[in-house]
Structures are given as C-alpha cells and as structure tokens.
N, C-alpha and C positions, 0 to 999 in steps of 0.2 A: 505398427508402433501405435501407442496409444496414448492419450493426455488427457488433460482435468478442465472444464469449464466450469469456469470458477465465477460471479459474482460477488463484487467490492464494493460496499455501500459505507458513507459516511455515518456514522450513527449522530442523529440529531439533525441530520440535513433535509429539508422542504424546501422546494422537492425536493425528492432523494437523487446526491448527487453521488454516481456508483459507476464500476468499471465492469464491463464482461471481460474477462479475459481466459486463454487457453493457456497452458502449459506443461511441459512436455511429461510424463510420466515418473523418469527419473530426477526430477528434481527437489532439491531438499528446501526445508524452509528458510536457508539462508536468503537461497536462490531467489523465494517467493518474495522476501523482504525486498531484495532489489525490484524485482515488478512491481510490488507495491509503489515503490517511491517514483519510478520513471513513471508509470500509469497514471500518477497524481501530481507530476510534476514538480516533485520535493525533492530535496539536496540530501536527504539521510543527515541531517544534521542532528538526530535524538535520538536516546533509547529506544528500544521497542522490545516487546515478546508474543511467544504468539502462545494464548489461552485454550484452552479446552476444559471447558468447567464443570463439564459433568463428569469426567474423568480426574476431575483433580489433577491434572497436569499441564506443566509450564515448560514452553518450547525457546529456550533465552539463547542470545550471543552470549560467549564465553565471557567476555568483559561486562557482561551486566547480571553479576550477580547478588548483588544486594537491592534485587527487586523480585519480591514474591509476594504470591498475593496469597489469603489468609483461605481461599478458595483451594489453592491449587496443592496439594500434598506431595509432589514430588517434581521436580524438574528434568530435564534433557536438555543437550545443548542441540543446536539447530544446524549446525555445520553441517555435520553429518547425515541427519536424519531427513528421510526421504520422505515428501507430503503424502502420497501415496500409502504409507503405511497407518496414516490413521485417519485420512479422511472418506474413505470408502464407509467406513462403520461410525463416523461422527463427523457428518456432512458441514454440521454448524460450527463456526468459534471464530474468535475475534483475535484482534492484533493491535491493541493499545500504542501508541507512537507519543512521544513528548510528555512526560507521564506528568509536568507541569502545569499542561492544560488538559489533554486526558483526551487527544485525537481517538479516537475509537473504529476502526475498521472490520466492519462485521460482516465475515464471509462465507460465503455458501458455498457446498460446491452441486454444481447443479446437476452434471453428469461425466460421464467416461464418453470420450469421443475418441474416435480414430485421430491420430496427428502425425503427420510425416515430419516436421521440423523440431532442430534442437533447441530451437529457442523459442521464446513465448513471445504472444499475439495479443494486442486488445480489440474484439470483436464489435464491440458496443459501446457506448458510454450514455449519458446525462452530469452535465454540470459543467464547466470550465476549472483551468486549475484555479485552485486557494493558495493560497502565501501559509507555508504554514508558521511563520512566527507571527500571525493574527491574532492569536489569544484564542483558541479551539473555535469552533462553531458558532461559540454566541461571537467572538471577536470577528468572525469572517460576515457575522449579518450586520453591527456595527459597522464594518469597514463600507459595506454594499450600501447601505444607508450615509456614510458619509461622500462616498462616491455618486450618488445620483443626486446630490446638490452642489451644483457648481457655486452655488452662492456663499456655502458653507465655507467657516476662516481658514480650515486648515484643508480644505479638497486638493488643492494643486500640491501642496506636499504628501497627502498621503496618496493621491493618483501616483507620483511618481514613484513615493517609496514601495507601494504594490508593483508597480512594473519592474523594479527592481528584485522585487521578491519572487515572479516570476509568473505574477497573476497574467494571466490573459485567455483569449480564446483557444478551446483543445483542440490543437491538429494532430486528429488519427495518424495521417499519413507519417509525421515527424515521430511522432512517440514509436509507433511501429518501426519505423530506421533505427533509432535510438536503442530499440531493444534489440532487433535482429544484430546490430554492432556493439553491444553491450560485453565486457571484457570476460562478466560471468556467464556467458551464455549464445554469447554471439558465434553465427557461422563455425566457430572451436568445436560445440559441443557443449555440454553441460559440465563446469569444472565447480569449484567446489563455494563459489558464489563471492571470491571475494576477488578484488581489482589487483591488478598485478601493480 
C-alpha cells in the first residue's frame, strides 16, 4: 500500500508552524480536512475549502456553496474526491479555514511513500497548538505577547481562555492516538470522513 507525505504550514507563521503527516493513498479531501483539524488541535468550528489555484479548482464541503474564489472557475465536492487524483501532478495547494480571519494551510505533497496503515500519522511537527478563535495569525502573536507579560492587565484571563481553547504544548503521541482512533479513518479503514 502507498501513502502521501504532506507538509502543512500555517501561512504567516514565523518561525513556521507546521506538521508533516502521512495519509493513505485512498484518502479523500474530506478526510484530509479531519487530519488537519486533529494535527493542529482545532475543533472544526469553521468553514474550509481546498484550492488548486493553478487549476482554477476549488474542492469544498457540500454545505459550503457560498464560498467561491474569483481564481477558481470550477468546484467539486470533497466527500468523494481522493487526494491522490490531484496531488501527484499538483503538489502545492492551500486550504483556507475560518474565512473571517483567514487561517491558511499551505500544503506541499513532499513524496509518495510505502505506507501500511489505514489511518494517518503526524511524523514531525514544529510549533504548539494554536487557539483557532484567537483572530488569525496576527491575533495569535498578540496573544503570545499578552501571555508573556504576567503583569499585563488581562494576563490571567487570557491564560485561562487560551487553555480552554486548547492552546497547549504539542503532544505527538496523543495526536497520533487520536488520529488512529478517529471515526473517519481509525482502525476500520477509510470511510467518507464523516463522524457517525
């Protein structure tokens, strides 16, 4: 069996915040979205798409019809579209998430690999979990500044909020255990990416 090694980087992060993951070759874009959510410690609260700008192609969830980019002349649904149908010829693409603050995942297919599992794994990472509702990458750096100053007026309040939002040190073993057990692709293989 084969898989794809992907590097997923948060646009604008300095130093770069990224995850290197491997997904089975039969994975759909719907399942890849679930991998991104788990790998970055997010809760899937917001809308998302996948964009192949050079192709003018948008891959979206069926419920996200209103989001169309000017650069995209056609769109397909992510539910049944396998990642491998596009990324071998088009290894660079993006996945905007939370259109209000415009988180952008820059995705690079690094290589095809031999892979024996039906579930994905995070191989390496850089950077801890980011609260998805902190206002985008600029808001995240503002939050870090506030948390770095224990004398700041709202330090304790912001520290408590960040903790409730999942901001924590990255735990690779925990993330991989969650990926293995995820109902979209855990032990039972590759379903359609939807939770039961």
